[in-house]
Structure formats: structure tokens, C-alpha cells
N, C-alpha and C positions, 0 to 999 in steps of 0.2 A: 550192661555197663562196660565201657571199654577197659581192657587191661592197661595198666600203666605200663610204660615202657622200662624195661629193665636198665638200670644205670649201671654202666662198667666203669670201675675205678680208671683213672688215667694213669697210663704207666709211666713211671719215673724216665725222664731222658738219661741215655747212656752217660758215663763218665767220658770226658774228651780223652783222646789218645794223645800220647807226648807228641810235640812237633820233632819232624826229622830235621836235623842241623843242616842237612844235605839240601832241603828246600828254602833255606834263608836267603833272601836276596844278597847278591854279592856286587860290591860297585864295580864301574866298568873301568878299572885300573887300567892306564896305557892309552885309553883311548877316548874317553868321557868322563873323567872324574876330575875333582878339582886341583888335584896333584898335576893334572895335564894342561891346565889353563895357561899358566905364564911361560911354560916350555914352548907352547903353541904359539903365543903372543909374540915372544921374541924370535922365534925362528920366523914368523912373518914379516919381522923388522930387519932379518937378515942376519941374525946371530945363529950359528949352526951349531949344534953339540959335537963335541970332540973330547976326547980323553977324560979321564978321571973327574978332573976339577971344573968340567965345563957342565953347561944346562943339560938336565935329563933328557932322554929321548920320549917322545911321544908319538902315537900315530893321529891324534887329533889335528886337522888341520884348519887355519883360519885365513881368511883373505888378507894381504899385506895392508898395513897402516903405518905411516911413520910415527904418529903421536897415538898412544893407547892409554886410557883411563879405564881402570877395573875399579868399580863401585861395588862394595860389598856390603850386602845389607844384612845384619845379624839376624837369623830366624826367617828370612823370606823364602819360605819352601814352595815349591811349584805347584803343590796342590791346592793349598791355602790361597796363593795368589789367584790361580785360575778360579776359584770359588768366590771372588770379590771383585769383579768386573767394576761394579759401581764405585768402589771406594779407590779402585786404583785404574782409572781410565788409560792414562798414559801408558803404564807399564802393560795393561792389557792389549793395548794396540801393538805392542813388539812381541807378542807371543810366537808369532809365526817366524821371528828373526832368530829365535832361541837356537843354540848348539849349531850355527853355521848354517841358519836358514832351515834347518830340517823341522821347525817346531816341536822339538823333544827338548827333555831336561838331561841336564848333567846330573852325575851322582856325586855326593858330598864325600864318600869315603867312610870306613868304619873304624871307630864309631863316630856316629853323626853329631859332633859336640865341638864347642867353639876352638878349644887349645888345639886338637888334632887337626881340625879342618885349617885353622890360620897356618899351622905349620906345613900342612900340604901344598897350601896355596904358595906361601913364600918360598918353600925349597923346592918344589916341583918333584916332591917324593911321596911315596905312599907311607902311611903310620909305621909299617913294620922296617922301614928305613930310616925315617926321621926320628922315630921313638918317643912320640907322645902319643902314647895308646889310649888316652881317655881323659876324663875329668880328674880322676885321681888314679893314681897307679902306683905299683909298689917300686921303692928304690931298693934293688938288691943288695946295694954296697952298704945301707944302713938298716933296712929291714923295716923301715917306716914307710907309710903312705904319703906319696908326694901330691900336693894339688897343683896341676899343671898350669891352671889358669891365673892361679894367684901365686903360683912359685912359692908355696911353704910346705915343708921347712926348706930353707935356702938350700939350693944346688948350684954348683958353677955351671952355669948356662951352656957354654961351650964344650964341656964335657957331657952334658945330658943329650945335646944335639949340636953334633961337630961339624954339619955340612954347610956349605955356602948357600946363601939365598940366590934366588934368581936376581934378586934387585942388584946384589952386589955384584954378580957375574955381569949382567948388562951393563951397570956403571962403568965397569973396567974396561968393556968393550966398545964404550963410546956413546951408550944410550943413557941419557940425562935421567936418572931414576930419583923417585921422591914418592914420600908417603905425606898424606895430608889427613890428620887426624885428631882428635882430641888431644890437649896439650898433656895430660897424665899418663898416655901411652907411651910417650917417648922412650922412657929409660927403663920400662918393664923388661923382665927377662925374657917374657914371651915375645916382645918386639925385637930384642936382640937377636934372638935364635931363629925367627921365623920371618920377620918383615923389614930387616935393616938393610942398608944399602943404599947410596946417594944421600939424599937430605930429608930430613924429617922437618915439617912444619906443623906446628900444634895451633889448632884453630879452635876456638870454643864453640862458637855459632855454626850450627849444622848449614845454614844457608851460605854464610862465609866460608865454609868449607867447600862447599860447591864450586863458588866463584874462585877460589884458590886453586883449586884443582884444575879449572879450565885455564887459569893463567899459566899454571905450570906447565901445561900442554903446549901452549902458545909461545914458551918462553925458548924452544928449543926445537932443532930441525927433527931430531929422533928423541922421543920422551916416552917413558914408561911412569905412569902416575897411578898410585893406589890412594882410594879414600874409604873411609868405613862409616856406618852408623849403627850403634848398638839397642837404641830404646825399643825398638820393635820387638827384640829378643826379651827385653826385661818386661814389657806389658805382658807378654804373652805368658812368661813364666808366672806372673802374680795374679793375672786376671784371666788367662786363658785366651785362645785364639778364636773363641766363640764370644767374645766380650765387645762391649762400645769402645772400651778403653784401646782396645787392640785395633779395632777397625779405624779408630781416629788416628794411630799411629800410621797405618798402612797409607792413609789419606794424606799424611804428611810426608811420607817417603816417596809418594807417586810425585808429589809437587818438587820435592827435592831432585829426584831424576829428571825430571822436565827441565828444570832450572838448568842442572848442569847440561844436559843434552843441547839445549838452547844454545849456550856458550862455545859449544866446540869450535876449535879452530879449523881451518882446512886441513886436509889429509889425516883426519883423525878417526878413530874407533873408539866408543865406548862401550863397556860390557858391564850390565848390571847382573851381578850374581849373589849368592849366599853363602854362608857355612853349613846350613843345615834346615830342616824344615822344623815342626813342632806338632804334637798331638795333645789333646786334654785328657787329663787322668780323672775320671769322676772320684768324688770323694766319699768312696764306699770300700768297704772290705772286700767287696766282690773282685775288684780288680786292683786293691792295693796290698800287696803281700810284705807284711812287717818282720823283717829279719828279727827285730829286737824283742819280738812277742811269740815267735814260732821255733819252738824247739827242734822240729825236724829241720827248717832251713839254717838253724845256727849250728848244727851237729857237725864237728870236723871242721869249722870255719875258723881260721886264724885271723884273716884280716879281709874286711870287706871295701873293695875299690869299686871305682866307675862312678854310676849315678843311677837313678830311678830306673831309667829305660834302658841301661845297659850295664851289666856287674861284672868286673873283675873278682873271682873268688880266689883267694889265696888259704890254701887248706893244710892242715897238719901233715906232716910226711906219710906218705902211703895212702892219702884218704881221697885223691882226686876221682876215682872213678866211682866210689861209693856216693861222695857228695854229688857229681853229676847225676847219677842214677835217682837220688832222692829228689834233687830239685827238678829233673825231669817229671817226676811223678807228681810233686805238688804243684808245679806251674804247667801240667798237661793243658794244651789248648792255648796256652797264654805265653811261651816262650820257646825260643830255639836255645837249647843248652848243649854246650861242646866241651871237650876236654881242650886243653891249649893244643896238643896235637892236631886234633881234629878241627880246631879253628884255623891253625896255620896252614894246614893241607887243603881246606877249602877254600883259603885264599882271602878270608875276611880282612886281613889286615894288609893286605898286597901279595904279589907275587914273589916277594923276597922279605926275609926276616934277618935284620943286621943281629949278629952275635949278642951286641950289648943290650938289644931291645928284648929277647927273647924271654928273660925272666921277669921282665916287667908286665909281660901278659900272665892275667890269672890262670891258675891252674884249671880253673873252670870259667867258661865264659858264657854270659847269660845275655841272650838279646830278646827283649821282649816283642810280641806282636800284639795287634789289637790296641786297647787303650790301657793295657795293665802296666803297672810298674812295682819293682821292688824296692821298697822304704825302709828306713831304719830310724825310727821315730825318736830313739834315744840318742843314737850315735851322730845323726843329722837330723835334728828338727826343725831347722830352716828349709832345708831341701825338701824334706819329706812333705812340707805343707804346700809345695809349689801346686799349681794348676796345671800350666803348661809344661810338657817334658820334651825332651830329645834324647838320642844317643843309639839307637837302636837303627835296625836295617829295613823298616818299613818304608813303603814309598813315601808315606807322608814326611818322614825325617830325611830319608835319603834324596829324594829328587828335589833339586834346585834348578832355579832359570840361568841361563846365560843369554840375556837379552842383549841386543847389539843396535847400536846408533852409528851411523857414519856420515862424514862430510867430505 
């Protein structure tokens, strides 16, 4: 009778090591980030940077065009676009044109979230300068968290973000600037500080928005037109980027982009880009860390800013290093955790930090990796229930297209 094989108990997997914040991807500020796009566009239209009140400098070079339209699709990440060629045949056909014909991606900036990215687009400045460093951030003057997308509680917009937009500078230099977007965006504080300058055209229908953008291009010898579509991002948040609902929205975005491209007047360039990508966060405690349920994560924490994929931690005085150490251990393998000083030195928010912005950045900054998130089910019940999230430094969130069509 054969002797039964000896069964060896399976050894437990070793605990993951904390991620070194020096290994977090850093946006390519100054050469291939969202803040470089409009400075490169208007430079190619003949507007040169000069002086403190002029267009920020960039190493990004784009081919000249008299008429330029930037079509920003909220949530259209590079990785998810490349993964869905059947849903987006037109946009897929343009992948090789991205970033000046290199076929590579632009980086959004950090954090990869709408308020921050739109401010980077419009001002041509990195977050450390324009001062919108996340979805929610501390207002040092009041001690309260400010939602920079909804602008709550109210803060005087141009005190919060005092720099001129590239649209304003271009319009003053004789380039006809305009924004074509949904009517309810016209008077928002975020539009005022990030996207104002020239003329705003409120158009409800997305198809008519594309038509109006093309018409505005044709209406002037030198034109800069910005148009925007939000619902891809909304469907991603609610249903995830692995959902039929999101795929249906991507198909619609593809048709919108083609509709606009087919109407471009002569001497035009169309750039299709985004503010960030997105990742789906599974509905499991394995990757959803709840600050409101975890005493280790809540210890020493005075205010919780940011969003699920990127957190600003504002801590009680003197607790920053201890809080950072605890969060590194609890989120080991799931997050890059840095003190404010470390995040600034590593260039996460850009090469320079304006004095007025420094205290808006968390005492500790947490950037999630993989598909994990830090939720707060009591403080943020709606945000904590989202499936699709963004904000961190991963390629899925950071990399965005810069697709190009020319006439």
C-alpha cells in the first residue's frame, strides 16, 4: 500500500511593504501636462510668453494653427480609451496623433481631479501655483474644508485663484477666445477663475455644442475655442468604466468628436483631451479603507480632505509624522503616503508652490495605488458609494489623450 503524500500547510503570504513615495509617478509639468496645453496652443498662434502677466512658459511644442479648438471630455483616460477601440473607432484612429504625433499620452497633473485639472488647463499653471489642489482642500483663513468643484463654502474666487487665464491673455492679444459649454457653467466660480476670457456660449445640446464650436472657429481669422462634455465621467462614477452604461457614453463621445472634426474650417486644429482617467474600486473591504470605521486612520486627524483616491490629511499640531507612519502601515501596498514637505519636494503639485497655496495642501498627502480607496461612509456617504474614482497618480488616472485633427 502506497504511503499517502505528506501535506504541507500553505505558508501565509508576507505582509506588503509600505510604498516609497519617491516611486509615485510625477506629472510631466513643463513639457507634457495639462498646464502646458494652452500655453503651447497660443504660442503656436503667435502669442509669446513675456513678463509676469503673460502666458506661462512651456517646453511643449505644437504645430501652428490659426484656429484651435480644445474639446475636453471629462474622464476620458488614455488607458480606458485604448482598451475600447470598438466603442470609439474615430478616437482610436487618432491615437497615433496624440501629443504632437508621438502617439503618447499627456499627464493630467496631481491630483487627477476635475477642479484641479480645469484650473491647470485654463491658467496654464500647475496646481501648486493656481491653488486648487484637490476636490476638497483646507481654507487656512477659515479652518474649513472647501469643495473646489462646487465652491462651497463660498470663497471670493479671485482671492483663491488670482492669476489670469490663458483665454483672457489670448483675447487681449487679438485671438478671439470663446467657451462653448452647458449653460449652467457660465457663472460658476470655477469657470470664472479657470476658464473665463472672451465670450461664453451656453448650449444645452451636446451635438449643437459641437456645431457652435465649429462655427466659432470659422468666425475669426485667429480663434481659440474650448468646449466640454461631462457625462462620460458621471457614468463612470455611478456605474464604473467596466459597465455598459459607460461604454454607451464612450460611443456617444466618439460621435461628438467626429461631428466636430468634420466641420472644422480651414487652417484649424482640434485637440481632444481630458481632465483625468478613472479606475473602478471594488465594493469590498479589501480595498475600501473606511476612515470613519478605522480608529488607526482617524487618530490624530483633524480634517479629511481630497477624495477616495487622493487624500489631504489635516492633522492635530505636531502629529504629521506619526499620522504618516500609521497610514503607511495600514495602507501598505495600497498607497503612497508623504508628508506635505515630502510631496512638495517630490514635485507632486508642480515645480513651484505659491505661498498662499502651501497650507491648503494636507499635512499628510495620500495617493492610492492599484484599485484601492480611502472612503468616509459617515462624512461622505455619496462619494463613498461611487464605483469609478480618480484623483491619484496611477497611469489609469494620470494619462490622458491629446488627439489631433488638422485642416
